[in-house]
Every structure is written in C-alpha cells, then in structure tokens.
C-alpha positions, 0 to 999 in steps of 0.5 A, spaced: 233 442 899 229 447 901 223 451 898 217 456 899 210 453 900 207 449 897 214 447 894 217 441 899 222 442 900 264 421 830 264 414 829 266 413 822 261 413 817 259 408 811 261 409 804 253 411 804 253 416 808 259 420 806 255 419 799 249 423 802 254 428 807 257 429 799 251 430 796 248 435 802 253 440 801 250 444 795 244 444 801 248 447 806 251 453 802 243 455 800 242 455 808 238 449 809 239 441 810 235 437 808 234 431 812 234 423 810 232 417 815 238 414 818 239 408 817 241 402 822 249 403 820 248 411 821 245 410 828 251 410 834 249 406 839 243 408 844 245 411 850 243 406 856 240 410 861 232 411 863 227 415 865 220 414 868 215 417 865 213 425 868 206 426 870 202 430 874 198 424 879 193 429 881 186 427 882 184 433 887 177 434 887 175 443 888 169 445 891 164 448 888 158 452 890 151 454 888 147 460 889 140 458 891 136 459 885 133 466 883 127 468 880 128 469 873 129 477 871 127 477 864 128 483 860 133 489 860 135 493 866 135 500 866 130 501 860 124 505 862 119 498 859 121 491 860 123 487 854 120 479 854 125 475 851 126 468 850 131 465 855 138 464 852 140 456 851 145 454 855 151 452 852 154 446 856 147 443 860 148 436 861 143 433 866 137 438 863 136 443 869 138 449 865 144 450 867 150 450 865 156 445 868 162 447 869 168 442 864 176 443 865 182 439 864 185 437 870 193 437 871 193 429 871 191 430 863 184 428 865 178 433 863 172 433 869 166 435 870 162 438 875 155 438 875 150 444 877 146 439 881 153 439 886 154 432 885 162 430 886 167 432 879 167 426 876 172 424 869 168 427 862 170 423 856 172 427 851 175 422 846 181 424 841 187 420 839 190 415 845 195 420 849 192 427 846 191 432 850 187 437 847 188 445 847 181 447 848 175 445 849 169 450 847 162 448 849 157 451 843 150 448 845 144 444 842 147 445 834 141 442 830 135 442 835 136 435 837 137 435 845 145 434 845 150 438 847 155 439 843 163 441 844 168 443 840 175 440 841 181 443 839 188 439 838 194 441 838 195 441 830 189 445 829 184 441 828 177 443 830 172 438 831 165 438 833 163 433 838 156 431 841 155 429 848 149 424 850 151 423 857 154 426 863 160 422 862 162 422 855 162 425 848 161 422 841 167 421 836 167 428 831 161 429 827 165 434 823 173 436 824 177 442 820 184 443 819 188 450 820 185 453 825 192 454 829 192 460 825 188 464 831 190 465 838 183 465 841 177 461 838 170 462 843 163 462 842 159 467 846 153 466 844 147 467 839 150 473 835 146 473 829 139 472 832 138 465 829 138 462 836 144 458 835 151 459 838 156 462 834 163 462 834 169 468 834 176 467 832 181 471 833 188 472 830 195 474 834 194 481 829 187 483 833 183 482 827 176 478 830 172 473 825 165 471 826 164 463 824 156 463 823 152 457 825 149 453 820 145 449 826 148 442 824 152 437 826 156 437 818 159 443 815 157 447 822 159 454 820 159 458 815 165 462 811 169 467 816 167 474 816 171 479 818 167 484 824 173 488 827 181 489 829 184 491 835 183 486 839 189 484 841 189 488 846 185 484 850 190 478 855 182 476 856 176 475 852 169 471 855 163 469 852 157 469 857 151 468 853 147 473 855 149 477 861 143 483 859 137 479 857 135 481 850 137 474 847 144 475 844 151 473 846 154 478 850 162 477 852 167 481 857 174 482 855 180 485 859 186 488 858 192 486 861 192 492 866 187 489 869 181 493 866 174 489 865 170 492 858 162 489 856 160 488 849 153 487 849 151 483 843 146 486 838 143 480 834 146 481 826 152 479 823 154 484 820 155 489 827 154 484 832 157 488 839 155 495 840 160 499 842 163 497 849 163 499 856 168 499 861 164 495 867 171 494 872 178 495 874 182 491 878 181 484 875 189 482 874 189 479 881 185 473 877 189 468 872 183 466 869 177 469 867 171 464 865 163 463 864 158 458 865 152 462 862 147 463 867 150 461 874 145 462 879 139 461 874 135 468 874 136 469 867 142 473 866 149 470 864 154 470 869 161 471 870 166 467 874 174 468 876 179 464 879 185 467 883 191 464 883 190 462 891 184 457 887 179 460 890 173 462 884 169 468 885 162 469 881 160 476 878 154 476 877 150 481 872 145 486 873 142 485 868 145 490 862 152 488 864 154 491 870 157 486 875 154 486 882 160 484 888 164 478 887 162 471 892 166 466 894 164 460 890 170 455 891 177 453 892 182 448 890 181 450 882 188 450 881 187 443 879 185 445 873 190 446 867 184 449 862 177 451 863 172 450 857 170 456 855 176 460 859 178 467 857 186 466 856 189 464 850 189 456 850 196 454 853 199 447 851 206 444 850 210 445 857 208 446 864 214 443 867 221 443 870 227 439 870 233 438 874 239 434 874 243 435 880 250 434 881 250 426 882 247 426 875 239 424 877 233 427 873 228 430 877 221 432 875 216 439 877 210 441 875 207 447 875 201 449 880 198 453 877 199 458 882 206 461 881 209 455 884 212 449 883 210 442 886 214 437 889 219 433 886 219 426 883 225 422 881 225 421 874 231 417 874 237 413 878 242 416 881 248 417 876 244 416 870 245 422 866 252 425 869 255 429 864 249 428 859 248 434 854 240 434 856 234 439 854 226 439 856 222 442 850 215 444 849 211 438 847 214 435 840 207 431 839 199 431 841 200 430 848 201 436 851 207 435 855 215 436 854 220 432 851 226 430 854 232 430 848 239 428 849 245 429 845 249 422 845 255 420 841 252 426 836 245 422 836 239 426 838 234 422 842 228 423 844 225 419 851 218 420 851 218 416 844 221 409 846 223 405 839 225 399 841 229 399 848 231 405 848 228 412 846 228 414 839 233 416 834 232 422 831 238 423 827 245 424 827 251 430 827 248 433 832 255 435 836 256 441 832 250 444 836 251 448 843 245 450 844 238 446 843 232 447 845 224 447 844 220 453 845 214 451 841 211 452 834 215 456 830 213 456 824 205 457 825 203 449 823 201 447 829 207 442 831 213 443 835 219 445 833 227 445 835 231 451 835 240 450 835 245 454 836 252 452 833 260 452 834 260 458 829 253 462 833 249 460 827 241 459 829 238 454 825 230 451 826 228 444 826 220 443 824 217 438 828 212 434 824 208 432 830 210 425 832 216 427 836 220 421 832 223 426 826 224 433 825 225 436 818 231 439 814 234 445 818 232 452 816 237 457 817 235 463 821 241 468 822 248 469 825 251 472 831 247 468 836 254 467 840 253 474 843 249 470 848 251 466 854 244 464 854 238 462 850 232 460 853 223 459 852 217 454 852 211 458 850 209 465 849 212 471 854 207 476 850 201 474 850 199 473 842 199 466 842 206 464 839 212 462 842 218 467 844 224 466 846 230 471 850 237 471 850 242 474 855 249 477 854 254 475 858 254 483 860 247 481 863 242 484 858 236 480 856 233 481 849 226 478 847 225 475 841 217 476 840 215 470 835 213 470 828 210 464 825 214 464 820 219 458 819 224 464 815 224 469 819 221 466 826 222 472 831 221 479 830 227 484 832 230 484 839 226 488 844 231 490 850 228 487 857 233 490 862 241 489 865 243 486 872 240 479 868 249 476 870 246 476 877 244 469 875 248 462 874 242 459 871 235 461 867 230 456 865 224 456 861 218 452 865 212 454 861 205 457 864 207 457 872 201 461 874 195 459 870 194 465 866 195 461 860 202 465 859 209 462 859 214 465 865 221 465 867 225 462 872 232 464 874 237 461 880 243 464 883 250 462 885 247 461 893 242 457 890 235 461 891 230 460 886 226 466 883 221 467 877 219 472 873 211 472 871 209 475 864 205 480 864 202 479 857 205 485 854 212 482 852 215 484 860 216 480 867 213 483 874 218 484 879 222 477 881 219 473 887 224 469 891 220 461 891 225 457 894 232 456 895 237 450 895 237 449 888 244 450 887 244 442 887 243 443 880 248 443 875 242 444 869 235 446 869 231 445 862 
C-alpha cells in the first residue's frame, strides 16, 4: 500500500441473570436500561486476542529562533505623548531573563519546554495522575508574588488545577483545584485585565458568553467568582491572550474568525468593561492551524503573536505598539510535533487523533495524525489473523489518557483492550450483540467523560455514559428511533467549532447529515443539517479526530479503488473540499 508523503507508504443465562433481566423490563419500557455489574457467571469467555500499545513514538526536536533582543519601546504607539508604564510581567519565565518560554505537549504525550535562551528542548514534568494527558495548559505568571511561575492544568473531566514551577523542568502538585470547568470550551489568561498587576482568567461557553475570573493573588482560592462580560464570542475559532501588545500594562488579545479575519481587543484595566471595541488588524490568517503567544517574544516591551502553519513552521508577528502587526518572520520548523501549545488560540482538543485499520488478513494497524492533514506510517497492533471477523470499534478516549480506546463485541460481551483486566481486556457487560453499530464520539452529556452510542437492529439509538475510567458505562439512555435510515454513523470530536462532539450520518442515497452536539444526555444532538450529496461514492467513512492540528475533528473516506480522501472541518459545521492523501486503502475491511 502506498500513500502520499509523509505517509509511507447467548450464552445461557444463570437463574440470577434471568431475574435481573426480568427486573429491568419495566425500566426498558421507560427508555432507560440500568446496568448492574456483571458477575463471573454472566461473563462469556474472553476473546483470545491481543493488541500492542498504540502511541506515537515521536521525540523530534523542533527548531526555535529568537530575534536579537530589541530596545524596549514603552508607551502606546500612535499617541501624541508617550505614556510610561510598568512592563507587564511574563506569564511563563522559568530562567529569569524576562522572556517567556514555549511550553507544549508533544505527540508522544510528554510535555516539553523550549527555553528563551535557545537551549535544547527538554521534558517538563507538569504532574498529574499516572497516564494522564492534560486537555489544556494555561500559564498565568507569578500569582502570589513569590517569584515562581504558576500554571493551570485542565484535565479531561473538567478539573482545573493551579501548580507552581520551581525549576525549568518540573511543577508542583496542585495548590488548588476546582471541578466543572468542562462547562467551557476555551480558557485563557490574557494578562492583567483589572489593573492590579495579576494575570486574570477568561472562560468562554459554547454559546459564546465570556466570563472573567479575577485573580485573588493567592495560590489557594486563586480566582474570584465569575462575572459575565459579554456575548457573541462563538464567532471566533481562535482567541489568543498576548499579555500586553500596546504598552499600557493591561492584558490584550487577538481573535480570529473561521474565515481568517483577525481582530485586536485592547485591555482597559477595568473589570466591568475589560476591553475596548475590537479593531480589525489582518486577514488571511486561516492559513495557520494554531495562533499562540509567549508574551514579548523579542524583548521590545510589547506582546507578540506566533502562528504555526500546517507545514509545522512557526512565524512571529511583532506588535507595532498599538496592536497592529508587522510583517511576519519565520522563527522555526518541525512544530507539527506539538499537539497542544500552552496559550494556543484554538479550543483544546483531546480524545482521539488516530485511525485503526483492520486488513483482509485480520491484522490490526495504527496511524496517528501528524497535525498537518496527513497520517503517520502505519504501525502493527496485532499479529496476522488475530482479529479476523472481529466486531471492533475505536472510541474517543474513555478515560484520562487522551487516546482512543479499542473495543470489541465478542459473544455478546463488550471488551476494552485499552484497560487490561487480569489476563485479557476489560469486560464491560453482556448483551451488546443486539447492536448493529457502536461508536464513541466523545463527551456527549457534558460531564467531561467519554461516552458510547449504540444503534440496535430496530434503528433505535442509545447513549451509554462513560464513568471516566474505561472499565464501566452507565445505564443506557434512549435517544430516539429511525436511525436505520442511515447506512453510516461516525464521529470523534468537534466538527462545528463549539468544543462539543458531533456526528455525521449518511443515507444509502448518499446524503450526509451533521448532528451537532448539545452537551445534554437526554437530547445530545441538534436537528440534522444536510451537508450535501454524493457521499455514496465512498465504501467507508471514518472519524480519526483532529488531522491538521487546529483543534477540530476531521473526516476520512475511501472509495472502491482504495483511494483515501480527507475532509477538514472548516469551523462552521461544514468541510473543506476533499483532498486525496493516499491509495491502496482497499486492503482494509474496516477503518475505525
């Protein structure tokens, strides 16, 4: 198989089980099945199949240049009289030189730091539980005035934690943590928004409301109660806080629309109205998959903007001192290795950026996203014949490790290969042979934990809430009937840009419909939107998650010739025109 570069190439039940089944009949009539833990006598023989761990082994060193440190230009450009202000303190200066470092999560899950002195990129221990992948990382500077840099880490379940960094290679255990932050699709720390010299926090809801959390200047209970400061912010697909771009000491930000227009919001220093009216400062910024900032990049006193292209190049846009941006300068390459930048502009993405293929010989293979719209070279996950005829699916992460979970339905039992239990995969329950289609789009009920969808032979769709461990799911919730009108249902992540997982559904006639997520368990989808026809040309549709590193989920499709096409989400709920990225994919009987 070749592809375009860089891709190279019932059992009988016990008496107890029958009693349980009878007791749940009334619940079924109400549309909800309450699950009970399976006992040993309920469990079918485990499948005698094994997989190897799937994880990108990527320790590439991206290159990063720093321009010569310029003379400080304080005051607000364009005004008749220069205004002398205190320089906004950096939000992540580990080595004490007054410049912030670049902090990111690499594709191998490790957190890295690139110091401002140009030394080699090194590992950074941000803490967390074993195997945890943080959904987001937000530097907030020195919150209590003791000289250390504080960092917020966001877990997949919506726990936000404040940590201190005492060295250039690690951070402390949390001083504070709070739950419920999955309510927001974007959290950022633009700088001092209230005039007290401390970095404050902003949080955006999927519906576009923006909230301010004022810093208390403490490590315990670090933020005051939220205050709503505006609406309509759902119109931006990337929002970047740059600390202080115009020299007045207040936090500023840039916001990009899906069309690529860029706007500047200057801070006022007043909590009630923290931003001035927006000013358009550019267009064409849609060529970048990530916008980000590490404060004053060149040492001239103004916060700057960085932008990563899909080719992995990093560009610097200096502020002119009034929020307008000067011509770009290339600052490095190889940054496709970063799956998440601390301080990035997009909605943080977590759950699945991977694809599995089951070939005609029963062997399972793994691909991961390269954050440029392409897939890695494949890696074997099983021996030949191990999964011949198996009923598999590859769900968006069901726990905190941020990676997809491989499931199999075997003899009616549901098994998770990502969570070994004894000598085999974890057993989640029996009776799953009633379903024709099972998949895991992500967190559908808004609790921060990945969930499963299952369609039965009558076309009824059910939601199984995950518990965040990957070992259990809750009782099913009936979504609705009529889903047998579709011959394909797929999804893994957010297609629309609001941070909630969505799915697409294809009719036998070739029409594709988008079901946008709502975050509500009883009604997890909005009304369908027709995305167009002609999709019957494809033999298989697959949802690999984010392919191009912009924080939105994308779509793959193969035709009868084995050609592989990608459709990138454009941030409006639709997809960009298809691009062929490989051939020979008819070697696979299943793509997940």
